[in-house]
DOLO-921719 format. One line per 5 residues: number of its first residue (from 1); their letters; for each residue x negated, y negated, z of C-alpha. Coordinates in pm, 1 decimal, m for minus. Each point is the difference from the previous one (the first is absolute). Example, Ala and Ser with C-alpha at 12.3 -4.5 7.8 and 13.67 -1.06 7.14 Angstrom:
REM residues 2
1	AS	m1230.0 450.0 780.0  m137.0 m344.0 m66.0
//
This chain:
REM residues 105
1	MTEEK	m18861.7 m12236.4 m3093.4  m261.9 m269.7 m40.0  m333.0 69.5 m167.7  m191.9 m225.8 239.3  m0.6 127.1 355.8
6	QVLDL	50.3 m270.9 259.4  m205.0 m5.4 320.3  204.2 m172.8 271.0  m196.9 m217.8 239.6  228.6 m275.7 125.0
11	IEEIT	336.2 m53.7 165.6  238.0 m263.4 m130.4  344.2 m134.4 82.3  233.0 m57.2 m294.3  306.9 m222.4 21.0
16	LNDGT	266.8 80.3 m256.6  228.5 m265.6 m146.5  279.2 96.7 239.9  m231.5 m77.7 294.3  m64.5 364.9 85.1
21	KYIEL	m358.8 64.3 107.1  m187.5 326.4 m14.5  m354.8 122.5 56.0  m199.8 164.5 m276.6  m343.5 156.9 m27.3
26	ANIFL	m175.8 m146.6 m300.1  m327.8 m119.3 m145.0  m116.8 m320.1 m164.2  143.6 111.7 m338.0  346.4 65.3 146.0
31	NGRAE	m17.2 m317.9 207.5  m81.2 m195.5 m315.6  302.2 153.8 m171.1  217.1 m95.3 298.6  m134.0 m357.0 m20.2
36	LAAEK	90.3 m3.4 m369.9  347.3 134.3 83.1  42.6 m287.6 247.3  m106.2 m251.8 m266.1  255.7 152.4 m239.1
41	GLIQQ	272.9 m18.3 265.8  36.8 378.4 23.4  m77.7 m12.4 374.6  m22.7 m290.3 245.7  m353.0 57.3 125.9
46	VRILK	m275.4 238.9 96.2  m229.5 m38.6 297.9  m310.0 205.5 82.4  10.8 121.8 359.7  m325.4 196.2 12.1
51	LNIPH	m293.3 54.0 m236.2  m239.8 293.0 m20.9  208.6 251.5 192.8  m166.0 334.2 81.6  67.6 274.9 m252.0
56	STAVS	177.4 229.2 247.0  183.6 324.2 m76.4  331.2 m190.5 0.6  m135.5 m253.4 m250.3  m138.9 278.3 m220.9
61	LYEKY	333.1 184.0 m2.7  195.3 m317.6 m75.9  m248.8 m89.8 m272.7  58.6 340.2 m162.6  377.9 m50.9 22.8
66	INDNY	m24.6 m341.5 m171.7  m241.9 119.6 m268.8  211.7 307.9 m75.8  338.2 m176.3 m9.7  m35.7 m356.6 m122.3
71	EMPKL	m128.0 m193.9 m297.3  m201.1 m304.4 103.1  167.7 m335.6 m75.0  m89.2 m153.8 m335.6  m69.2 m369.0 m63.0
76	DMTEW	322.4 m28.5 m200.3  217.7 147.9 278.0  360.3 m120.4 10.2  97.7 158.3 332.3  m165.3 91.5 327.9
81	TVFDH	m7.6 369.3 94.3  20.9 77.3 370.7  m174.4 328.3 73.7  242.3 243.0 165.7  m76.4 51.4 369.2
86	SDPKI	323.7 184.5 84.3  m162.3 342.4 42.3  m91.6 40.5 369.4  m344.3 136.9 m98.4  m71.7 m312.8 m204.0
91	QKMIT	128.8 m226.9 276.6  m227.2 178.7 250.7  m303.2 m67.4 m222.6  85.2 m371.6 0.4  77.2 m7.3 374.0
96	DTLKA	m321.2 187.1 88.6  m204.1 m242.0 m212.0  163.4 m303.9 160.1  m61.8 137.3 351.5  m363.9 77.0 m81.2
101	NYIEE	m42.2 m359.8 m118.8  188.3 m159.6 291.5  283.8 m133.7 m214.4  354.6 m2.4 138.9  284.8 91.3 m235.1
//
């Protein structure tokens, strides 16, 4: 969907306005957009858990999923989009990446 392909190399925790927290694979661009979303009050906060994660098979597959299915947030965003992790295959990519980086869900 997006013209610029994102290379994911960090893990972050995002806290939504309702207090719900979730883990996302991202990069400095996406983290910057999450920081902007927090400043705009679209989310509560974002916190980097791990930088420079290895580009494993799970990360590569998740990266392809994100690049194929989502537009990257714009500076003038008015809402925060949570990437859908409901598919068990997608959830496994996230879980495998967290395990490989010693991060508990």
